[in-house]
C-alpha positions in Angstrom: 0.0 0.0 0.0 1.1 3.5 -0.7 1.5 6.4 1.8 -1.6 7.5 3.5 -3.3 10.7 2.2 -3.8 13.8 4.3 -6.8 13.4 6.5 -9.8 15.0 4.9 -12.4 13.5 7.2 -11.3 13.1 10.8 -12.8 10.5 13.1 -14.1 13.2 15.4 -14.3 17.0 15.6 -15.8 19.1 18.4 -18.8 21.3 17.5 -18.9 24.8 18.9 -22.2 26.3 17.8 -22.8 29.0 20.4 -21.2 31.0 23.2 -18.1 28.8 23.9 -15.6 31.4 23.0 -17.5 34.2 24.7 -18.0 32.3 28.0 -14.4 31.1 27.9 -13.2 34.7 27.7 -15.5 35.7 30.5 -14.0 33.1 32.8 -10.5 34.0 31.7 -11.1 37.7 32.4 -12.8 37.0 35.8 -9.4 35.6 37.0 -11.5 32.8 38.5 -9.9 30.2 36.2 -9.9 27.2 38.6 -13.1 27.3 40.6 -15.8 29.8 39.8 -19.3 30.7 38.8 -19.3 28.6 35.6 -18.5 25.4 37.6 -21.6 26.0 39.8 -23.7 26.9 36.8 -22.6 23.9 34.8 -23.4 21.5 37.6 -26.8 23.1 38.2 -27.7 23.0 34.5 -26.6 19.4 34.1 -28.4 18.4 37.2 -31.6 20.0 36.0 -31.3 18.4 32.6 -30.8 15.0 34.1 -33.5 15.5 36.7 -31.3 14.2 39.5 -30.9 15.6 43.0 -27.1 16.1 42.7 -24.5 16.7 40.1 -20.7 17.2 40.6 -18.1 18.2 38.0 -14.9 16.2 37.8 -11.6 16.5 35.9 -12.6 13.7 33.5 -14.8 10.7 33.0 -12.3 8.3 34.6 -12.0 10.4 37.8 -15.8 10.5 37.8 -15.7 6.7 38.1 -12.9 6.8 40.6 -14.9 9.1 42.9 -17.9 6.8 42.7 -15.8 3.8 43.6 -14.2 5.6 46.6 -17.6 6.9 47.8 -18.9 3.3 47.7 -15.9 2.0 49.6 -14.8 -0.3 46.9 -11.4 -1.7 47.7 -9.2 -4.7 48.4 -10.8 -8.2 48.0 -13.9 -6.6 46.3 -15.0 -7.7 42.8 -16.4 -5.3 40.2 -18.3 -6.7 37.3 -17.7 -4.8 34.0 -18.3 -5.7 30.4 -15.5 -7.4 28.5 -16.0 -5.3 25.4 -16.1 -1.6 26.2 -13.7 1.2 26.9 -12.0 -0.3 30.0 -11.8 2.7 32.3 -14.1 1.0 34.8 -11.8 -2.0 34.9 -8.7 0.2 35.3 -10.3 2.2 38.2 -11.1 -1.1 39.9 -7.4 -2.0 39.8 -6.4 1.4 41.1 -8.6 1.0 44.2 -7.3 -2.5 44.8 -10.4 -4.4 43.6 -10.6 -7.1 41.0 -12.4 -6.4 37.7 -14.5 -9.4 36.6 -15.4 -9.3 32.9 -18.9 -10.2 31.6 -19.8 -11.2 28.1 -21.8 -8.7 26.1 -24.8 -9.3 23.9 -23.6 -10.2 20.4 -25.9 -7.8 18.7 -26.2 -4.7 21.1 -22.6 -5.1 22.3 -23.8 -4.1 25.7 -23.7 -6.1 28.9 -26.9 -7.8 30.1 -28.2 -9.1 33.4 -27.7 -12.6 32.1 -24.0 -11.9 31.4 -23.6 -10.3 34.7 -25.2 -13.2 36.6 -22.5 -15.6 35.4 -19.8 -13.4 37.0 -21.3 -12.9 40.5 -19.5 -14.3 43.6 -19.7 -13.6 47.3 -17.1 -10.9 46.7 -19.0 -8.9 44.2 -19.6 -5.4 45.5 -20.3 -3.4 42.3 -21.7 -3.7 38.8 -20.7 -1.2 36.2 -22.8 -1.3 33.0 -21.1 0.6 30.2 -23.4 2.2 27.6 -21.1 1.5 24.6 -21.1 3.9 21.6 -24.3 5.6 22.8 -26.4 2.4 23.1 -27.9 1.8 26.6 -27.9 -1.4 28.5 -31.2 -3.0 29.5 -31.1 -1.3 32.9 -34.4 -2.5 34.4 -33.1 -6.1 34.3 -29.7 -5.1 35.6 -31.1 -3.0 38.4 -33.6 -5.7 39.5 -30.8 -8.3 39.6 -28.5 -5.9 41.5 -31.2 -5.0 44.0 -32.0 -8.7 44.6 -28.4 -9.4 45.4 -27.7 -6.2 47.3 -25.0 -5.0 44.9 -24.3 -1.4 44.0 -24.6 -0.1 40.4 -22.6 2.7 38.8 -23.5 3.5 35.2 -20.6 4.4 32.9 -22.5 6.8 30.6 -19.3 8.4 29.2 -20.4 7.6 25.6 -24.2 7.8 26.1 -25.2 11.3 27.0 -28.0 12.1 26.3 -29.3 8.6 25.2 -32.4 7.3 26.9 -33.8 3.9 28.1 -37.6 3.8 28.5 -37.6 7.6 28.7 -34.8 7.8 31.4 -31.4 9.3 30.6 -28.5 7.0 30.6 -26.5 7.6 33.8 -29.5 8.5 35.9 -30.8 5.0 36.8 -28.0 3.5 38.9 -26.8 4.7 42.3 -24.3 6.9 40.6 -23.9 7.9 36.9 -20.5 8.9 35.5 -20.2 11.1 32.3 -17.3 12.2 30.2 -16.8 15.5 28.3 -13.6 14.6 26.6 -13.0 16.2 23.2 -14.8 13.6 21.1 -17.9 13.3 23.3 -21.4 14.5 22.5 -20.8 17.7 24.6 -17.2 18.6 25.4 -15.2 20.7 27.8 -11.9 19.4 26.3 -11.4 17.1 29.2 -13.9 16.9 32.1 -16.6 14.7 33.6 -19.6 14.7 35.9 -21.2 12.4 38.4 -24.9 12.4 39.3 -26.7 10.8 42.1 -29.9 10.9 44.3 -28.0 9.9 47.4 -26.8 12.8 49.7 -24.3 10.7 51.5 -22.6 9.5 48.3 -22.7 13.1 47.0 -21.0 14.5 50.1 -18.4 11.8 50.1 -17.6 12.3 46.4 -17.4 16.1 47.0 -14.8 15.4 49.7 -12.7 13.1 47.6 -12.8 15.6 44.8 -11.4 18.4 47.0 -8.4 16.8 48.8 -10.7 15.6 51.6 -11.1 19.2 52.9 -14.5 20.5 53.9 -15.0 23.3 56.3 -11.4 24.0 57.5 -8.7 24.9 54.9 -5.8 22.4 55.0 -7.7 20.1 57.4 -8.2 16.7 55.7 -11.3 14.7 56.6 -10.0 11.9 54.4 -7.2 11.2 52.0 -8.7 12.9 49.0 -7.6 13.8 45.5 -7.8 16.8 43.3 -10.5 15.8 40.8 -11.8 19.3 40.2 -12.9 20.8 36.8 -11.6 24.3 36.0 -13.8 27.3 35.5 -12.5 27.6 32.0 -13.7 24.1 31.1 -17.0 24.6 32.8 -17.6 27.8 30.8 -17.3 25.7 27.6 -19.7 23.2 29.1 -22.3 25.8 29.9 -22.2 26.9 26.2 -22.4 23.3 25.0 -25.5 22.7 27.2 -27.2 25.7 25.5 -26.7 24.2 22.1 -27.4 20.6 23.1 -30.6 20.4 21.0 -28.7 21.4 17.9 -25.9 18.9 18.6 -28.5 16.1 19.2 -30.3 17.1 16.0 -27.2 16.9 13.9 -26.0 13.6 15.5 -29.4 12.1 14.8 -29.2 13.2 11.2 -25.9 11.5 10.8 -27.1 8.4 12.7 -30.2 8.0 10.4 -28.2 8.5 7.2 -25.6 6.0 8.3 -28.4 3.5 9.1 -29.9 3.9 5.7 -26.7 3.7 3.7 -25.1 0.9 5.7 -28.3 -1.2 5.4 -27.4 -1.5 1.7 -23.9 -2.9 2.2 -23.8 -6.7 2.6 -21.3 -7.8 5.2 -21.4 -4.7 7.4 -23.7 -4.9 10.4 -24.4 -2.0 12.7 -25.0 -2.2 16.5 -28.6 -3.2 17.3 -30.7 -0.7 19.3 -33.6 -2.2 21.2 -37.0 -0.5 20.9 -36.6 0.7 24.5 -33.5 2.7 23.6 -33.5 6.2 22.2 -29.9 6.5 21.3 -27.8 9.5 20.5 -24.7 7.9 19.0 -21.3 8.8 20.2 -19.8 6.7 17.4 -21.3 4.8 14.5 -19.6 1.4 14.6 -19.8 -1.5 12.1 -19.1 -5.2 12.5 -17.4 -6.6 9.5 -18.2 -10.1 8.1 -14.9 -11.8 7.3 -16.1 -13.2 4.0 -17.0 -9.7 2.8 -13.9 -8.0 4.2 -11.2 -10.6 4.2 -8.6 -7.8 4.7 -9.9 -7.5 8.2 -10.6 -4.5 10.3 -7.0 -3.3 10.4 -6.6 -3.7 6.6 -9.8 -1.7 6.2 -8.6 1.1 8.5 -5.5 1.3 6.3 -7.6 1.5 3.1 -9.6 4.3 4.6 -6.5 6.2 5.6 -5.2 6.0 2.0 -8.2 8.0 0.9 -8.0 10.5 3.8 -10.7 9.1 6.1 -9.7 8.5 9.7 -11.4 5.5 11.3 -10.8 3.6 14.6 -10.8 0.0 15.6 -13.4 -1.4 18.1 -12.2 -1.7 21.7 -9.9 -4.5 22.5 -11.7 -7.1 24.6 -10.4 -7.6 28.1 -9.4 -11.2 27.4 -7.0 -10.0 24.6 -5.1 -7.7 27.1 -2.7 -9.5 29.4 -3.0 -6.8 32.1 -6.4 -8.1 33.1 -5.8 -11.9 33.3 -9.4 -12.3 32.1 -11.1 -15.6 31.4 -11.9 -16.3 27.7 -14.6 -14.1 26.3 -15.5 -15.5 22.8 -18.3 -13.0 22.1 -16.3 -10.0 23.2 -13.3 -11.3 21.3 -15.2 -11.7 18.0 -16.8 -8.2 18.3 -13.4 -6.7 19.1 -11.7 -8.2 16.1 -14.4 -7.2 13.6 -15.7 -3.8 14.6 -14.6 -0.6 13.0 -15.7 2.9 14.2 -16.6 5.4 11.5 -16.4 9.3 11.7 -19.3 10.6 13.7 -19.6 14.3 14.7 -22.2 17.0 14.3 -20.6 19.0 11.4 -20.1 15.9 9.2 -22.0 16.6 6.0 -24.5 14.3 4.3 -22.1 14.1 1.3 -19.2 13.1 3.6 -21.3 10.3 5.2 -22.2 9.1 1.7 -18.6 9.2 0.7 -17.5 7.1 3.7 -20.2 4.5 3.0 -19.3 4.5 -0.7 -15.7 3.7 0.1 -16.8 1.0 2.5 -18.8 -0.6 -0.2 -15.9 -0.3 -2.7 -13.6 -2.0 -0.2 -15.8 -5.0 0.0 -14.3 -8.0 -1.7 
């Protein structure tokens, strides 16, 4: 293969439709660039949108999970059930707090973890279940919550990729005991880096607030517990406030792209999209496609290289936990198969209809 062309269609691009620059400069000129009014405003606007009692900004989506684990007291000897195919921040945080991640198989069509997959992983040491709403799809939360409640196990939703998708009318991230969100540069709304946790539980909120702020509460430099600095800056929160104002436009454009991909990909034999159940109203973070080996014998990595040659950036699916030696995971045949065959296509609000058609046209032409 020849040298890759310059990237004409990136995999992701943030969309700034409103007051991002204006609010950022307001925060900058205020001199309150760490904490400040925009942080409080962003938390309140996000809380209201989610309909939860509490919302708390964090430095990123991974520290959102970390705060949740710490507030729940997850630690040594505890087991945390996570999906074996997903972005594995939830597993990494388990290791950081001394717990053991246990990996569940996902549904072969939705690519999300189910109550049935979780049930096979439960032991007397299981303290936490973390459903990950992959690519903007949403796990079947009623079954998972019912199972968790029956066994007395906490649930933290990793909704980093799924804001503002819904399941039976409820926002992803608002159904478990704690929901964790990411505002990293590629996410549906962005603050560059940044995250949020939401909860209905005042004790969990207070504990997460302490962990976020070095464990200090009422007396400066007096540590109630061994906390971290997980705070979001006022500069980031300013961008977040502007993004919340244009969220309807962002959602509209993402739905346009999602619908167009669905129509065009339906016509390409050997390329199967993620399935969304009727209960799910998804706002896709990324349109991902599972490749059938007979149609694409060059494989996922070969296809990524072919796209690169025509200036289109794509990404592989997540590596399954059983493919990564770090996790010492048991075999996960379903997760492994999805991991080997999934390619993630460009998905962002300013992607034009012609660009989506071009991407799908190249995908069709690369089919053997």
